[in-house]
N, C-alpha and C positions, 0 to 999 in steps of 0.2 A: 241380266236376262239369260245369258248363256248358261250360268250356273243353275238357274231355275229350270231351264229346258233340259239340261243334263240330268238333273235330279229326277225330272219326270220320266225321262227315258230309262233311267236305272230302276225306277219304281215299276214301270211297265215290264221290264225284263224280269224283275223279281216275281211279279204276278204271273207271268207266263211260265216261269219255272214251277210255280205252285199249281198251275192249272193241269190237273191230271187227265182231264177229258180232252184237252187240245189235240193229242195224237189221234184219238178216236174220232173227233170231229173232222180232222183233216182226212183221215182214212175214208170217212163216209161223205166227204165233200160238203160238210155243213159248217165250216169254221167261221164264215162271215155272214151267216144268215140267222134269222130268228127261228127258233125251233117250234114247230107245231107239235101236237100231241104224239103223232105217229113217229116223227123224227126223234123226239125225246125218248120214246120207248125203245127205238132202235139203238140209240146211244147207250141207254141203260143196259140193254141186253148185251151189247158188245163189250161194255165195261165189265159186266159180270162174267162174261165168257173169258176175257183176258185175265181177270182175277183168278178164276178157276184154274186156268192153265198154269199161272204162276204158282198157285198153291199146290197143284199136283206135281209140278216140277220140283218144288221145294220138298214135298213129302218123299219123292223118289230119292232125292239126295240124302235126306235124313235116314231113310230106310237103308240105303246102301252103306252109309257110315255106321249105322247100328249093327248091321250084319258083319261088317268088317271088324268092328270092335269086339263083337261076340266071338268071332273066329280067333282074334288075337288072344282073348282071354282063355279060350279053350286050349290053344296052343301053349300058353303060359302055364295053365293048370297041369297039362300033360307033362311038361318039362319039370315041374316041381314034384310030381308024383314019383 
């Protein structure tokens, strides 16, 4: 019985690791409640807002690295000339 209980706990932990909405639900105070339509829309909007922020941050990092690499290539070209 102990092994079965331990396996159930491990499975629950794995499911929580995969639950991408859990932090949003906690933030909105909806983690242990059944969602109505309005709450579900709020969760969706918050998830989209978070995704947009992550994408913009990632785009800024990529843009900065691209500009740095272009600068390095320009400097290398000047040195070869």
